N, C-alpha and C positions, 0 to 999 in steps of 0.2 A: 553627531556626538564629537565633541572636541577632546579626543583622548591623546594623552602625551606619554611618550616613553623617553626617559632620560638616560643617555649613554654615559656611563661613568667608568672609572678605573684609574689606575696609576698613570703617570705620564709615560708616553712612548709605548703604549700597549696596542695601538692601532685604532683608537677611538675616532679620531678625525678622518682617517682613511676610510673607516667603516661608514661614517656619516656622509662623506663625499659620495661614496658608492651608492648609498641609500637615496640620497636626494639630489646629487649633482649640484649642491648649493655652494660649493667652493670654499668650504671651511679650510682655513690655513692648516697645513700639516708640516711639521718640522721636527728635526732630531734634537729637540731640547724641551724641557718642561714649560708649561704655561703658555704655549703658542696660541691657545684658544682662551681668550680672556672673557669675552662676553659669550653667552651661550648662543650657538647657531641653531636655528630652527628650520626644519624642513618638513614639508607635507609630502608624505610618501604614499603611493598607490598600493593598495592591498592586492596582491596577485590572486586572481580567481578566474579559472578557465570557464566557469559557468557563465560569467558575464559576456565573454566573447561569443559563447555558444548562443546565448539569447539574442545578442546583437546580430549575429548571422541569420538567425531565424526571422527576426522582426524587421531588420534593416531600418533602424531609426535614424533621425537626423543627427542625433548625438548619443554618445555612450559615456556614462559617468560612473567611474569605479568608486569603491569605498576608499577612504584615506585614513591614515594615522599619522600623528605628529611625532617627530623625533627631535629631541633637543640634545645637542652636543655640548656636554658640560666639561669644562677643563679638568685636567688631571689632578686628582686629589693626592695629598701626601700625608705622611704621619705628622700629626699636629694640626691638621686642617681645622679641627673643631676649636682650636685656640687661635685660629686666624692665619696659620702658616700657609704660604703658597696661595694667598688670596682665598683661603679656605672658607671663611664665613660667607663670602659672596656666592661661592660655588655651592655650598651646602644649602643655601636659601633657594637656589634654582632647583635642587632635587626635591624640595618640599612641594613644588608645584606640579610634579609629574605623577601619573597613575601607576607606572611600572618602571622599575630600575633595570636597565640592560647593562649588566656588569661585564665589561670586556676584560678578559684575562689573557695575558701573554703566555702562550704555550709553545714557544719556540726559542731556540738559542741563536743568537747572532751577535758576534763581537762588535760589529759595526754599528749596532743600535744600542745606545746607552740605556741601562736599566737604572732607575733612580735609587734602587736598593742595592745595586752592585751585581746581582745575579738573578736568574729566573727561579722563582719559587711560588707557584700558584697558590698554595695554601696560605703562606705568609702574606702574599699580596691581597688575597681575598679578606683575610682577617684585618689587615690594616684599614681597608675601606670600611669594613663592618664595624670595627672599633670606633672609627671617627663618627660614624652615624649614631652609634650608641652614646658616645660622649656628648654629642650635640643634643640628642634626645634627653639625656640626663639633665642637661642645663635647663631645658624647657620644663621638665617634670619637677625639678627642685623649685623653680619659680612658682609652679602651680601648688606645690605643697605649702609654701609660705603663705600664698593667698588664701588657701583653704583653712589654714590654721587660724588666721584672723577672722575669717567668715564663720568658723564653727565655735568660736569662743562663747557666743550667746546660747549655745546648745541646739542650734539648728540641726535636726536629725539628718536631713538630706546632705548637708555639708559635712557632717561628721562621717557619714557613710562614704561620701566621695573622698574624703581625706584618707580613710582606711584603704580604699582601693589604690589611690595614687601613691601612698607610702609603700604598698606592696610592689607596685610597678617600679618605684625608685630602687628598692632593694634588689629587684630582679635585674635592672639595668646595671646597677653597681657590681653585680656578680659577673658582668661581661656578657649577658644574654640580650638578644634582640627583643624588641617589643612584639615581634611576630610570634615568638613562642611563649608569650606570657599567657598562661591559661586562666581564662576569666569568663564569667557569664556575659553574653552579648549585651544585656541591659546595663551591666556595670561599666562597660566600656565607654558609656556616655560621659563618665567623669573626666575623661581625657581625650575623647574623640576629636575635639576641636583643636588639639595641638598638632594634628597631622604629622605624627612622629615619623621620622625618616626610616628608622629600622623596622617600621611596621608595614612598609610597602612591599608588594610582591617583587620577586627578583627573577630575571631570566639571565643565565650565564651564556656569554658568547666567547667561545675559545678561539683565539687567533692562532692558527697552526701554520707550519711551513708548507710551501707549495708542494713539496715531494711527499708530504704526509697527509694530504687532504682526504685520502680515502682510508686512512688508518686512524687508529685511536692510540696516540702516544701516551706515555706515562703521565705527562702533565694533564692531559684531558681526563684520564682516569681519576686523577686526584680531584679535579674540579667536580666530576660526577659524584664522587664519594661525599664531597661537601654538600652538593646540591641535594643529595638524597636525604639529608637531615631535615630539610623542609619540603621535600617532594617538589623541588624546583626543576624547571626544564633546562637542558644544556644543548646549545647548537654550536657546532664547529664550523669555522669558515677560514678562508685565507684572504686577508685584506688585499694582498697584491692581486690575486685572481679576481676578486669581486670588483676591484677598481677597473680591471681590464674589461670585465663583462659589462659594466655600466656604460661603456662606450660603444657597445655593439647593438645592432638592431635585433629584432626577435629571431630572425632566421640564422643570423651569425651566432647569436647567443646559444641557440639550440645545438648548432654544429660544434661550438667550442666546448659546451658541457659534455657532449657525446665523446669528444676527443679525450676529455679528462676522466671519463667514466663516471660522470655525475648525473643523477636523475634531475636535480634541480639546483639552482644557485643557492649558496648559503644564505644570502640576504632574503630570498623568498621564504626559506624555511624559518629564518629569524622573525620576519614579519608575521607569518602564520602562527608561530609559537607565541608571539606577543599577544596576538588576538585570542588564542586559546587561553593563555595565562590570565587575561583580563575577563574571561568568561563571556566573550563576544560571539555573536553569530551574524549572518548576513541574510537579509531578504531582498527581493528584487521587485521593481515595478517595470513593466514593459509595454511600450506603446509606440506609435509611429513617430512621435516627437522625441522620445527619450527612452533608453533602457538604462536603468540605474540600480546600483547596489547601495543598500542602506544598512547601517550598523546599529545593532541593538544588543542589550544584555540578554543572555540566555534566560528564558523564563518570562520574557515580556509578553503581556497580553496584547491583543489586537489593537485596542484603542490607543494604548501607550506607544505601540509601534507606529501607528498612524501619526502620532504627535511629532515624531522625528521629522516627518515631511512638513507638517504645519500644525500648530496647536489647535486650529479650528477643526482639523480632522478628528481630533479626540473629543472635542466639545460636542460636535454634531454627529458623532459616530453612529451609523445604522448597522452596517455589516461589512465584512471583508470577503470578497470573492477571491478564493485561493486555489492555486494549482501548484502541486509539488513540482520541483524542478525536473525530476526524472520523467514525470508524465508530460510536461511541456516539451522536453527534449525529444521524447520518443514519438509524440503525436505531431510535433512540428509547428503548432500555433495555438493561440488562445481559443480560436473558433473550434478547432479540431478537439481540443481538450474538453470544451464545453459540450460538444456533440457526443463525446464519448462518456460523458458523465463524470469527468475528472475535475471539474471546477466545483469546489465546495463553497457553500454559504456558511460563513463562520460568524459567530456573535461576539459579544463583549468579553466572554470568559475564555475565548480561544487563545491558547498559548502558541505564539508564532514559532515555527520550526525553521531551522537553518535551510536556506535554499527555497523557501516559499516564494512563489511569484504572486503578488497581491494587487488587487484593485479595491480601493476603499470607497464605500458609499457613505455619504454623510449629508446632514442638513446644514445649510449655510446659516 
């Protein structure tokens, strides 16, 4: 699954530093706005200790983790929806992502310029939110005009669509995001193809100072209060620390985190939160050639999960031989799990569970 998370925020909040730490892709980072003009894209490994556990048990020729794509989008400013600060180009990049990772500056530092003059998380969040709403309003107004012309002949379907889109227009004009526009799912078809920016799920990433990495400062509390309006997740991280961690091997990373009193790196928590936000789970395939993690939406049936590997697997699906990860781990092998009666034969209606180790049987 080609899933994309777009990293957004005002200039100089730590977006590119975060992106560099995530992907080591070398996005330019500088103390002035718009140092990132074209979006940098990085494919990031999803941290999952279950994969390494399976690899140790199976000893395959290769191990393939699940991945998620992060796009570093240049800093937005007030007026971006009108084209200020290269805004139109940057907003179009947001349209292509599945999840917005909104980086918020939650630290004071006189040496790092703030585009608005001072640190104020609520104001900063609303600036970005307002620009997304204004850009959406532009798209919705065009749809209203189109539907007005199409409904002149009395087409009931177009008249109904116009009513829905007009309500959405009023909603956006009141400063509300498309995400909190209450509407029946079937009515959403009237504007679904507009891929509205303010309709996308959001994950807030609070960039905190190094000496407050284990604390929740007032800035972070403000972000959490705002996130609670939409039941969004909030992850705190220190860009400087994450940049250092990115340069370490696994053993050094573990020691460094222990010294800091952290159970896991902020980026690991960010990636896992992104996965959760998008409603994703992981299943595994395990054999001598390869142990691999596969990404699917929660609630996916076995044939559709098989299609992630290859479409032919879904077309010719017979059954899925399935072992729960905990059973595989405790028993130590596929053979042992089978002998213990822990390998299940699942059919087309089986809903794949997070951590399932699966072998698909299908007709060619």
